[in-house]
C-alpha positions in Angstrom: 15.1 -28.9 -27.1 14.5 -30.3 -30.5 12.0 -28.6 -32.9 10.2 -31.9 -33.4 9.4 -32.0 -29.7 8.3 -28.4 -29.7 5.6 -29.0 -32.3 3.6 -30.9 -29.7 3.8 -28.3 -26.9 1.5 -25.4 -26.1 2.3 -22.7 -23.6 -0.7 -21.0 -22.0 0.1 -17.5 -20.5 -2.1 -14.8 -18.9 -4.5 -17.4 -17.4 -7.4 -16.2 -15.2 -6.0 -17.9 -12.0 -4.5 -16.8 -8.7 -2.3 -19.9 -8.5 -1.2 -20.7 -12.0 0.8 -18.1 -13.9 1.8 -20.2 -16.9 0.9 -23.7 -18.1 2.8 -25.9 -20.5 0.7 -28.6 -22.2 2.5 -31.4 -23.9 0.3 -33.0 -26.6 0.4 -36.7 -27.6 2.2 -37.6 -30.8 0.4 -36.4 -33.8 -2.0 -39.0 -35.1 -4.6 -38.5 -37.9 -7.9 -38.1 -36.2 -11.1 -38.3 -38.3 -13.3 -36.4 -35.8 -12.5 -34.8 -32.4 -14.3 -36.5 -29.6 -14.5 -35.6 -25.9 -13.7 -38.3 -23.4 -16.3 -38.3 -20.6 -15.3 -39.5 -17.2 -17.0 -42.4 -15.6 -19.7 -41.4 -13.1 -18.4 -44.1 -10.7 -15.0 -42.4 -10.6 -16.6 -39.0 -9.9 -18.6 -40.3 -7.0 -15.6 -41.5 -5.0 -14.2 -38.5 -3.2 -10.6 -39.0 -2.1 -9.1 -37.1 0.7 -8.1 -33.6 -0.6 -4.6 -32.5 -0.2 -3.1 -29.1 -1.0 -1.2 -30.5 -4.0 -4.5 -31.9 -5.4 -6.0 -28.4 -5.2 -3.2 -27.0 -7.4 -3.6 -29.9 -9.9 -7.4 -29.4 -10.0 -6.9 -25.7 -10.7 -4.5 -26.4 -13.6 -6.8 -29.1 -14.9 -9.8 -26.7 -14.8 -7.8 -23.9 -16.6 -6.8 -26.3 -19.4 -10.2 -27.8 -19.8 -11.8 -24.3 -20.0 -9.2 -23.3 -22.6 -9.9 -26.3 -24.7 -13.7 -25.8 -24.4 -13.2 -22.2 -25.6 -11.3 -23.4 -28.7 -14.0 -26.0 -29.4 -16.7 -23.3 -29.1 -14.9 -21.0 -31.5 -14.7 -23.8 -34.0 -18.4 -24.5 -33.7 -19.2 -20.8 -34.1 -17.1 -20.6 -37.2 -18.9 -23.5 -38.7 -22.3 -21.8 -37.9 -21.2 -18.5 -39.4 -20.0 -20.3 -42.6 -23.4 -22.0 -43.0 -25.2 -18.7 -42.4 -23.0 -16.9 -44.9 -23.7 -19.6 -47.5 -27.4 -19.2 -47.0 -27.1 -15.4 -47.4 -25.0 -15.9 -50.6 -27.7 -18.2 -52.1 -30.5 -15.7 -51.2 -28.5 -12.8 -52.8 -27.8 -14.9 -55.9 -31.4 -15.7 -56.3 -32.3 -12.0 -55.8 -29.8 -11.0 -58.5 -31.3 -13.5 -61.0 -34.8 -12.3 -60.2 -33.8 -8.6 -60.6 -32.0 -9.3 -63.9 -35.0 -11.2 -65.3 -37.4 -8.4 -64.4 -35.1 -5.8 -66.0 -34.9 -7.8 -69.2 -38.7 -8.1 -69.3 -39.1 -4.4 -68.8 -36.6 -3.7 -71.5 -38.5 -6.0 -73.9 -41.8 -4.3 -73.0 -40.3 -0.9 -73.8 -39.0 -2.1 -77.1 -42.4 -3.5 -78.1 -44.3 -0.2 -77.4 
C-alpha cells in the first residue's frame, strides 16, 4: 500500500458494537474545503422503506457507528471553540482588573507622598 493512499484512510477500533469489531474508512481525495457542511438526506428517500435484508442490517450498523464517530468529532471541535471564546473573555476581564488594581495602587502611592 502506498503512503499517499494511506493518508486518506482512517481505522476505527474498539467500537461500541456487537457486530463490528473494526472499521476502515476511506476518505475522498483531499480538497480544500472552506467550511465543513453536513449533507442532509432527502425526506422522500427516508420515507420509502425497502425490504430489510440481513446484509442491510450490518451495513446500517456500520453506518451508524461511523456517523456517531463523526458527530463526536464535530462536537469536540465546537466545544473547543466555545472554550477558546470563554478563555478570551476571562483574559480580557483579568486584564481590565489588573489595569484597575494598578491604577488604584498608583493613586494610593501618590496620596501617601502628598501627606
